C-alpha positions as CSV (number, residue, x, y, z in Angstrom):
1,X,43.3,-21.7,5.5
2,X,43.5,-23.0,1.9
3,X,42.3,-26.4,3.0
4,X,39.3,-24.8,4.8
5,X,38.4,-22.8,1.7
6,X,38.7,-25.9,-0.5
7,X,36.5,-28.0,1.8
8,X,34.0,-25.1,2.0
9,X,33.8,-25.0,-1.8
10,X,33.3,-28.7,-2.1
11,X,30.6,-28.9,0.5
12,X,28.6,-25.8,-0.5
13,X,26.4,-26.3,-3.6
14,X,25.1,-23.5,-5.8
15,X,21.6,-24.4,-4.8
16,X,22.5,-23.6,-1.1
17,X,23.5,-20.1,-2.3
18,X,20.1,-19.7,-4.0
19,X,18.4,-21.0,-0.9
20,X,20.1,-18.3,1.2
21,X,19.3,-15.6,-1.3
22,X,15.6,-16.5,-1.3
23,X,15.4,-16.5,2.5
24,X,17.3,-13.2,2.7
25,X,15.0,-11.6,0.1
26,X,11.9,-12.8,2.0
27,X,13.3,-11.4,5.3
28,X,14.1,-8.1,3.6
29,X,10.6,-7.8,2.2
30,X,9.0,-8.6,5.6
31,X,11.1,-5.9,7.2
32,X,10.0,-3.4,4.6
33,X,6.4,-4.3,5.2
34,X,6.5,-3.8,8.9
35,X,8.9,-0.9,9.0
36,X,7.3,2.0,10.9
37,X,4.2,0.0,11.9
38,X,3.0,-1.4,15.2
39,X,4.2,-4.8,14.0
40,X,7.8,-3.6,14.4
41,X,7.1,-2.7,18.1
42,X,5.4,-6.1,18.7
43,X,8.3,-7.9,17.0
44,X,10.7,-6.1,19.3
45,X,8.6,-7.2,22.3
46,X,8.7,-10.8,21.1
47,X,12.5,-10.5,20.7
48,X,12.8,-9.2,24.3
49,X,10.8,-12.2,25.5
50,X,13.0,-14.5,23.5
51,X,16.1,-13.1,25.2
52,X,14.4,-13.4,28.6
53,X,13.6,-17.1,27.8
54,X,17.3,-17.8,26.9
55,X,18.6,-15.9,30.0
56,X,16.1,-17.7,32.3
57,X,17.4,-21.0,31.1
58,X,21.1,-20.0,31.4
59,X,20.7,-18.4,34.9
60,X,18.4,-21.2,36.1
61,X,15.4,-19.0,36.8
62,X,13.1,-22.0,36.8
63,X,9.7,-20.2,37.4
64,X,10.4,-17.5,34.8
65,X,11.6,-20.2,32.3
66,X,8.5,-22.3,33.0
67,X,6.1,-19.3,32.3
68,X,8.0,-18.3,29.1
69,X,8.1,-21.8,27.8
70,X,4.3,-22.0,28.0
71,X,4.1,-18.7,26.1
72,X,6.4,-20.0,23.3
73,X,4.5,-23.3,23.1
74,X,1.7,-21.3,21.5
75,X,3.9,-18.9,19.5
76,X,2.4,-19.7,16.1
77,X,-1.2,-18.9,17.3
78,X,0.1,-15.7,19.1
79,X,1.9,-14.5,15.9
80,X,-1.2,-15.1,13.8
81,X,-3.4,-13.1,16.2
82,X,-0.9,-10.3,16.7
83,X,0.1,-9.9,13.1
84,X,-3.1,-10.7,11.3
85,X,-3.3,-7.3,9.6
86,X,0.3,-7.4,8.5
87,X,0.0,-11.0,7.3
88,X,-3.1,-10.1,5.3
89,X,-1.2,-7.2,3.7
90,X,1.8,-9.4,3.0
91,X,-0.3,-12.0,1.2
92,X,-2.1,-9.3,-0.7
93,X,1.3,-8.0,-2.0
94,X,2.2,-11.6,-3.0
95,X,-1.0,-12.0,-4.9
96,X,-0.8,-8.8,-6.9
97,X,-2.1,-8.9,-10.5
98,X,1.0,-8.8,-12.7
99,X,-0.7,-7.1,-15.6
100,X,-2.8,-4.7,-13.5
101,X,-4.7,-2.8,-16.1
102,X,-5.5,-2.7,-19.8
103,X,-5.9,1.0,-20.0
104,X,-3.3,2.7,-22.2
105,X,-1.2,5.7,-21.1
106,X,-3.2,8.0,-23.4
107,X,-6.5,7.0,-21.6
108,X,-4.8,7.3,-18.3
109,X,-3.6,10.8,-19.1
110,X,-7.1,11.8,-19.9
111,X,-8.3,10.2,-16.6
112,X,-5.6,12.0,-14.6
113,X,-6.7,15.4,-16.1
114,X,-10.3,14.7,-15.2
115,X,-9.3,13.7,-11.6
116,X,-7.1,16.7,-11.1
117,X,-9.8,19.0,-12.5
118,X,-12.5,17.6,-10.2
119,X,-10.3,17.6,-7.1
120,X,-9.3,21.3,-7.7
121,X,-12.9,22.3,-8.1
122,X,-14.1,20.4,-5.1
123,X,-11.2,22.0,-3.0
124,X,-12.1,25.5,-4.1
125,X,-15.8,25.0,-3.1
126,X,-14.7,23.2,0.2
127,X,-16.5,20.0,-0.7
128,X,-14.9,16.9,0.9
129,X,-14.0,13.9,-1.3
130,X,-12.1,10.7,-1.5
131,X,-11.0,9.5,-5.0
132,X,-9.3,6.1,-5.0
133,X,-7.1,4.8,-7.9
134,X,-6.6,1.1,-7.9
135,X,-3.1,0.0,-8.9
136,X,-1.9,-3.6,-8.6
137,X,-3.7,-4.7,-5.5
138,X,-7.4,-5.4,-6.2
139,X,-10.0,-3.4,-4.4
140,X,-13.1,-5.5,-5.1
141,X,-14.0,-5.9,-1.4
142,X,-14.3,-2.1,-1.1
143,X,-16.0,-1.7,-4.4
144,X,-18.7,-4.1,-3.3
145,X,-19.5,-1.8,-0.3
146,X,-20.6,1.1,-2.6
147,X,-23.0,1.8,-5.4
148,X,-21.8,0.2,-8.7
149,X,-21.4,2.7,-11.6
150,X,-19.0,1.5,-14.3
151,X,-18.8,4.9,-15.9
152,X,-16.2,7.0,-17.7
153,X,-14.0,9.1,-15.4
154,X,-15.4,12.6,-15.9
155,X,-14.8,15.6,-13.6
156,X,-18.5,16.7,-13.8
157,X,-19.6,13.2,-12.7
158,X,-17.2,13.1,-9.7
159,X,-18.3,16.6,-8.7
160,X,-22.0,15.7,-8.8
161,X,-21.2,12.6,-6.6
162,X,-19.6,14.6,-3.9
163,X,-21.9,17.6,-3.6
164,X,-23.6,17.4,-0.2
165,X,-27.1,16.9,-1.8
166,X,-26.0,13.7,-3.5
167,X,-27.2,10.4,-1.8
168,X,-23.8,8.8,-2.3
169,X,-21.5,11.7,-1.4
170,X,-20.6,10.1,2.0
171,X,-17.9,7.7,1.0
172,X,-15.2,7.2,-1.6
173,X,-15.2,6.7,-5.4
174,X,-13.0,3.9,-6.7
175,X,-11.4,4.0,-10.1
176,X,-10.2,0.7,-11.6
177,X,-9.0,-0.2,-15.1
178,X,-9.6,3.4,-16.2
179,X,-13.3,3.3,-15.2
180,X,-15.2,4.8,-12.3
181,X,-16.3,1.5,-10.7
182,X,-18.3,2.5,-7.7
183,X,-19.2,5.4,-5.4
184,X,-20.1,5.7,-1.7
185,X,-17.6,3.0,-0.8
186,X,-16.4,2.4,2.8
187,X,-12.7,2.3,3.4
188,X,-10.8,0.9,6.4
189,X,-9.6,3.4,9.0
190,X,-6.0,3.7,9.9
191,X,-4.9,1.8,13.0
192,X,-1.8,3.9,13.5
193,X,-1.8,5.1,17.1
194,X,0.5,8.0,16.3
195,X,-1.7,9.6,13.7
196,X,-2.1,13.4,13.8
197,X,-5.1,14.2,16.1
198,X,-6.2,16.9,13.7
199,X,-7.1,14.3,11.1
200,X,-10.7,13.4,10.8
201,X,-12.5,10.3,9.5
202,X,-11.8,11.1,5.8
203,X,-8.1,11.4,6.5
204,X,-8.0,8.2,8.5
205,X,-9.8,6.3,5.8
206,X,-7.4,7.5,3.1
207,X,-4.4,6.5,5.3
208,X,-6.0,3.2,6.3
209,X,-6.5,2.1,2.7
210,X,-3.0,3.1,1.5
211,X,-1.4,1.3,4.5
212,X,-3.0,-2.0,3.5
213,X,-2.8,-1.7,-0.3
214,X,-0.8,0.1,-3.0
215,X,-3.8,2.3,-4.0
216,X,-3.4,6.0,-4.5
217,X,-6.0,8.3,-2.9
218,X,-6.8,11.9,-3.7
219,X,-8.2,13.5,-0.5
220,X,-10.1,16.8,-0.6
221,X,-10.4,18.4,2.8
222,X,-13.5,20.5,3.2
223,X,-12.1,22.2,6.3
224,X,-8.9,23.4,4.6
225,X,-10.2,23.6,1.1
226,X,-7.1,21.7,-0.2
227,X,-6.4,18.6,-2.3
228,X,-3.9,16.1,-0.8
229,X,-2.3,13.0,-2.3
230,X,-2.1,9.9,-0.1
231,X,0.1,6.8,-0.8
232,X,1.8,4.2,1.3
233,X,0.3,5.7,4.5
234,X,1.8,9.2,3.8
235,X,0.0,12.4,2.9
236,X,1.4,15.0,0.5
237,X,-0.4,18.2,1.5
238,X,-2.1,21.0,-0.5
239,X,-1.3,20.2,-4.2
240,X,-2.4,22.4,-7.0
241,X,-4.1,21.0,-10.2
242,X,-0.7,21.0,-12.0
243,X,1.0,19.2,-9.1
244,X,-1.7,16.6,-8.9
245,X,-1.3,15.9,-12.6
246,X,2.4,15.5,-12.3
247,X,2.3,13.3,-9.2
248,X,-0.4,11.0,-10.6
249,X,1.3,10.8,-14.0
250,X,4.5,9.8,-12.2
251,X,2.8,7.2,-10.0
252,X,0.9,5.7,-13.0
253,X,4.1,5.6,-15.1
254,X,2.6,7.5,-18.1
255,X,5.5,6.9,-20.5
256,X,5.1,8.8,-23.8
257,X,7.0,6.1,-25.7
258,X,4.5,3.3,-25.1
259,X,1.1,4.8,-25.0
260,X,-0.8,1.6,-26.0
261,X,0.7,-0.8,-23.5
262,X,-0.7,-1.7,-20.1
263,X,1.1,0.1,-17.2
264,X,2.7,-3.0,-15.7
265,X,4.3,-3.8,-19.1
266,X,5.4,-0.2,-19.5
267,X,7.1,-0.4,-16.1
268,X,9.0,-3.6,-17.1
269,X,10.1,-2.1,-20.4
270,X,11.3,1.1,-18.6
271,X,13.3,-1.0,-16.0
272,X,14.8,-3.1,-18.8
273,X,15.8,0.0,-20.8
274,X,17.4,1.5,-17.7
275,X,19.3,-1.7,-17.1
276,X,20.6,-1.8,-20.7
277,X,21.7,1.8,-20.5
278,X,23.7,1.1,-17.3
279,X,25.5,-1.7,-19.0
């Protein structure tokens, strides 16, 4: 046993351990991305076909093995076609902007107050709305589908955009870098087959965007007269103005100690402080 461990130590380099750690991390991130999505079901199906391919070879089921071998000859193309949405989402996560925004926490607090105020007023008057906050994943493709504004985030402006008489009320407003970038934007609808049948197009659009990006969406339901928060493909229902402020402040990491730093840097500093305190 001692000789085996000695031989193992001499044959395994530190770079091999790093290689294994990188592969394990990639697999872990991939599993997190596809957890709870259709991709997991399709991956399970491919796994079952793989087992069938192995068993057909072992049991000498020649016809079955021949059919499955043709299938796996084109596996790369099949994976690209089946998982195109998930691959796009994965590449988007890899290409996130590391310094996300230049807005300070003080500016973001003011922005959060304006958003919460507008969403609460719209909910009381049963006016439907979609307010999107860009985080690390860029939303330029969706901004380009709407009317360009580049305006300060004010509750009165957002209210005037979503009133039914407004020509750009049918769509979403997108906020990026602390500015109201565009209105009347079109968002991708959720492809989740298990989505609640009560949800309409506005709900599906909010879920669809947050499934593909890390954006946060404030959804105002005109039917229920309620404001909801949507992130990571999940809806938090019926939030008050105070609850909206708290939730958005937490998501945007509004640390009082570093009000003039970009959010990404504030997140790194907070993580570093927590690590030092644990030590």
